[in-house]
N, C-alpha and C positions, 0 to 999 in steps of 0.2 A: 468149725474152724476158728482158731483164736484171732481176736481182733489185732490188727497191726497198729503199732504206735503212731505211725504217720498215715495221713489220708492219701489214698490212691487218687489218680487223675485219669479219667477216660474222656478223650476229646473226639467228638464226631465232627470232622471237617468235611462238609458236604459241598463239593465243587459246583458252582453255577446255580445255586438254589435261589430262586426268586422268592422273597418273602411274601409277595402278593399272590403267589400261586400255591400257598399253603393254607389248608383249612384252619390251621392254628391262628392265622392272621385274617380270617374272614373270607377266604376264597370260597365261592359257592360249591365248587367241586370238592368232594371229600378225598383230598389227596394225601393227608397226613393223619389219619385217625389214630394210629398207634403212638406217634410222637405226641399228638394232642393229649392223649390219655396219660402218658408218662410225665409230661412236663407239668401236669396239674400238681405234682408233688414238689414243684420248684417255682422259680421266678422267671418270667419271660420279659424280655426287653423289646419294645415295639419300634424303636428308632435308632438302631445301630447302623452307622455308616462306615463303609470301607472306602476311605478317601483316596487310596492309592491302588489303582487297579492295573493289571489283572492279578493272576495267581501268585507270582513270585513276590512282588512287593506286599500284597495283602497278607500272605502267610508270614513273611518276614516281620511285618508290623505286629501280627498276632503273637509271634513267638519271641519278640524282643521288647514290646511296649514302646516302640519308637515310631515317629513320623518319618516321612521320606528324607528329611534333612538329617535326622539322627541316624537312620539305618543306611542312608546313601543308596537306596534301591528304589528304582521306579519302573524298570522294564521287565517284561515277561522273559526276554532272552538276556537276563543279567549275566554279565561276564565277570569272571575272576573270583567267584565265591563271595561270601560275606567278609567284611573287615574282621581281622582276628580279634580285635578288642571287644567286639560285640559278644554278649552272653545270651545264648538262646535258652528257651525253656528247657529243652532236653539237657543241655549242658549244666544249667543251674540245678536241676533236679538230680542229675547224676552226682553232683557235688554234695547233695544232701542225702545220699544213700539210696536213691531210686534206681530201679531197673527201668530202662526206657526202650520202647519198641514202636516202630513206625510202619504202618501198613499202607502201601500204595503211593509212596512219595519219594522213593529213592531217586537220586540224581538231581533233585532240585536244590539250588543253594539254600533256599529257605528251610530245608529240612536238616541242616547241619546239626550234628551232635548226638544223634540217637545211637544207642549201643547195637541195636538190631534193626535191620530193614527187611521187610517181607513185601513182595509184590504180587499182584493178581492181574488178570486180563480185564482191563476197564475200558476197552474200546470196542470196535466192531464195524461191520459194514453190511450192506444188503446182501452181498454175495456170501458172507460167512454166517448169515442167519441172525435171529434175534439175540440180543446181548443180555446175558444173565450176570451183569456186572456185580450187583449186590450179593448174589449167591456166591460168586467167585471170591468176593471180599470175605464173606462169612466163612468160607471153607478154609481160608488162611487165618482169619482172626480168632475163631473159636478155640482151636488148639493152643494158640498163643495166649489167649486169655486164661485158659486153664493152667498153662505153665506158669504164668505170672502170679495167678492167685494161689498156687500151691507153694510158692517160694516165701521165704521169710521177709524179704525186702518189700517196701512199698513200691508201686510201679506207676509209670506214665505210659498209657497206651493211646497212640494217635492213629486214627483211621481217616483216610481221604476217600470218601465215597465219590464215585464218578457218574452216577446214573443221570443226574440232570445236565451233565455236560454232553454236548453232541459227540457222536451220533445218538439221537433219541430212538432207541430200538428195544423197548420193553417187551418181555415175553408175554405169551398168552396167559391169562385173559386180559392183561393190562393194556394191550395195544388197542382193544376195542372198548375199553371201559368208559371212555368219555367221547366216543364217536360212533355214530350209527349211519353215517352217510355214505356216499360213493366218492372215495378219494381220487378216483380217476375220471370223474365227470368231465367230458371234453368242453362243456359249456362254462365250466369254472375257470376263470383266468387269474385267480388271486396269486398264483405262484409265478406268473409270467415274469414280473420284474426280478424275482429271485434267480430264475434261470438265465436272465439276461445280464446278471452281474458276474462278469467273467472271472474276477479274482476268486470267487467262492463257488462258482457254478459246478465245476468238476467234483469238488468235495461233496456238494449236496447230492449230485447224481449218484455218488458212490453209496449213499445210505437212504435216500428217499426211495419209496417204491417206484418201480418203472411206471412212467406215464402219470405219476401223481400230479394233480392240478390244484388241490385244495389246501390253502394255508391252515385252515382250521384242523385238518387232519394232523399236520405237523405239530401244531400247538397241543393237540390231544395226545400225541406221542410223548411230548415233554411232560404233560401232566400224568400220563400213565407211567412214565419212568419214575416220577416222584412217588407215586402210589406204590409201585412195585418195591422201590427202595424202602419205603416206610414199612411195608410188610416184613422185609428182611431185617430191618432194624429192630422190629418187635422180637425177632429170634434172639438178637444180641442182648436186648434188655432182659429177656427170660433167663438167658445164661448168667447175666450179672446177678439177677435175683436168686437163681438156683445156687450159685456159688457163695451166697451170703455176703455179697460185696456192697450192697446198696448203702448200708449205714456208715460205711467207712470209705466211701468213694465219692468224689466230686465228679459229676457227669456234666459235660458242656456240649451243647449242640449249636453249631455255628456254620456259616458259609463264608468263603473267601470273597465272593462277589455274587451279584445276581446274573441275569441273562437278558439279552435283547432277543425277543422272539420275532414277531413281525413289526417291531417298533422301530421308528426312526430310520428305516431303511438300512439297518445294520445287520439284519438277517441272521438269526439263530446263532448268536455268538455273544461275547461279553465285552463289547467295547462301545465307546460313546459314553460320556460322563452324565448320563441321564439317571434318574433315581431308580429305574428298574434294574440298573446295574450296581448302583452305589449302596442301596439299602438292603441289609441282609438280616436273617433271623439270628436270634441269640437267646439261649435258655441255660440256666444253671439248676442242677438238681442235686441235692444232698439232704435227705431227711434229718431234721434236727439242727442243721446248720444254715441251710438256705430256706427262707420262708416259702411256704407252699401257697399256691394259688394267687401269687402276686404278679401283676403286670405293671410295667414301668414305662411311661411315655417320654421320659427325658431323652434328649438327643445325646448320644454317646458315639465314640469312634473306635475303630479297630484297635488302636494303641492302648485303649483302656482295658482290653480283655486280659492282657498279660499281668498287669498289677492286680487285677481282680482275682485271677486264679491263684496268684501267690498269696494274696491276702487271705483267701478262704483256706488255703493249705497251711497257713501259719509260717510262711517262708518269706524272708526279706530279700529284695533284689540286691545284688552285689554291685550294680552300676546304676546311675541315674536313668530314669525312663521319662518319656514324654507324656504317656497316658496317666490317668488317675483311676484308682480303684472305684468300682461301681458298688462295692459292698455297702457303703453308707446308704445308698438309695434302697437297697434290699431291706435294710433295717429301719426304713422310714425316716432317715435323717436327711437333712438338706445337703445338697452338693452344688457348688457354684456352676451354673449352666455355661456351656460353651456353644452358643447357637450358630456361630459362623466359623467356617474353616476352609482350608486350602485343599484342593483336589487335583489329582494328576492321572494321566492315562498314557501308557506306552504299550499298547497291544498291537493294533493295526493302524493306529494314529498316535501322534505325539501332541498332547494338549495339556493345558492346565486351566484352573479356574478357581472361582470363589463361590461358596454357597452360604446364604443366610436363610432365615426362616421364610423370607418372602421372595428372594431372588436367587437365580443361578446364572453365573457368568461363565462361559466357556470360551477359551482363547486358543486357537490353533497356532502351534509353533512352527509348522511347515504345512504345505498343501497335503491333503489327505485323499485316500483312494475313493472316498464317497463324494468328493467335491462339495463338502459342506462349507458354509460361510466361515470366514476367518474369526468372526465374533458372533457368538450366540448369547442371547439374553432371554430368560424365561421368568415370568411371574408365577411362582409356585403356589400362590393363593388362588388366583383366577384360572390358572392353566397348569394343574398338577401333573398332567401327562406330558408337559413340555412340548407341545405341538406348534406353538406360535412364537417365532423368533421376533423379539421386540427391539433388537439392537439398533435398528435404524430409526425407530420411533422414540427411543429413550436414551439419547446420547449422554445426557447428564448422569443417568443411572449407570451407564457403562463406565464413564469416567470415575464416578465415585467408587464403584466396586473394584475397578482396576487399581485405583490408588490404595485401597485397603489391602488388596492382594499383594501389591508390590511392597507395601510397608511391612507386611508379614514376612515376605521373602527376605527382605533386608535384615529384619530382626533375627530370623532363624539362621541366615548365613553368618551373621556376626556371632551368634551364640555357639554355633557348631564349628566355625572356622573353615567351612567348606562352601563351595559354590552349589547352588541349587542343582541337584542331580538331573532334573528334567531338562536343564539347559546344557548339560555336558554329555548326555547319552545320545550322541549324534548318529551313531550306527546301531540304534536300538533294534532295527529290523533285521540286522545281520546281512544286509546286502552289500556292504562295503563301499557304498557310494555317498555316505553322509546324508544330510537332510535332503528330502525330496525337493526338487525345484518346481514341480508342477503336479497337478492332479493326474494328468496323463501318465507321468512317470510312475507315480505311486500305484496307479491302477494296473499298469502293465507288470510291475515288479512284485507286487504283493499278491502272489498266487498261491493257493493251497489246493492240492489235487486229490488227496486221499486221507482216510483216517490214519494210515501209517505215517504220512507226512505231518499230520496234526499232532500225533503222539510225539514225534521227534521235536516239535517246537515246544512242547510242554516241559521237557526235562533234558538235561545234559546227560552225557554218558555216565554210567555208574562210577567209572574210575575218576571222573571229575569230582563227583560228590565225595568219594573217599579221600581224594587229595585235599579237598576243602576242609574235611573233618580233621585232618592232621595239623592244620594251621593253628 
């Protein structure tokens, strides 16, 4: 096959993948052996942060190079599509002669601009059996990859893998790969608080095994889902190699955000601005262009990924971006560090905060369904798992971090000419009542009952996406 003049781009966007549950990042369970092997050909980043969670703002930042002030997106249930003046990765590459295909992300505002959308079944329930999400993705992706590879134009192929996203229902043998106990042991009470949390309890019962009592079984299902997905990703890499695409294709592996498992009482979801949710994996692979075997520990952010991909593709952005290319770090050059940054969440709670290498400040903008304190402060050096709230013991630190956060907000509002979107998205939950007045109100109203309902929260109707594409 003759080499294309322009470099292709294949982006693996793995939803809800915790960096610290990948063997690539030192997890003792061998969850990602195939990814581990393939990324030895490229460069791995150890400290990529997704500052604006969950899915919609994270992918919008990834696809535009903007922070929440620049893209004006903070909520999962973002209304009205992206602003028309924003230029997404798919739109920019189309302008440069690329064919663009999106697998598994139609209907979300963040996915605006692709020429072709293909979907697969990426959900499931206990009643419908074990979920072969990654096999379903491969069945759609492999023919599309062959079609794109056979054409003359360069291409951008984006895949949204859903295996680490709940429901965690990996097929055999992965469901027992990391668990040999009795998940229904009546003496085990570790899931009692999960079943007692009414907003999510019905959803969990729809995919937990009946009478399951052991939290470690559920965590093992998450790990098994990651390992199953990894095995299916190996099939995709073999196809890429067989088609002779490796030398002329930039491959990127990334997640939009992490996952809270049994952490912080957030129960098997991706909310709470703790590092298990904010820190995500990132790797770039392209023999001859991306250095092989390199690991980089510098702190970087999601908005840096867009200019990095463009830099490696040799394409200039047509509009200003907030992120900075990571390519200099890959080449061993210095890059001014940005160790502290603004963080937001609009999933099941509306919060913002400030993170430094030592401290994490989290400030609730309205009462949340978990009844968490209005102010949380964690020392990330002495308490990296963020289990000990020091807000009442360190009031000076709270004031200092709050002042830095508020100064940053004022600066970015002045630069963009817009009010901080976390302060204007008052119906972020879609309940039509504005900000919650109490924890009790949030607890009663924020209910999820089934995977079908969860799927509906993840994306708008396809016609909404098509309408946004025309803007």
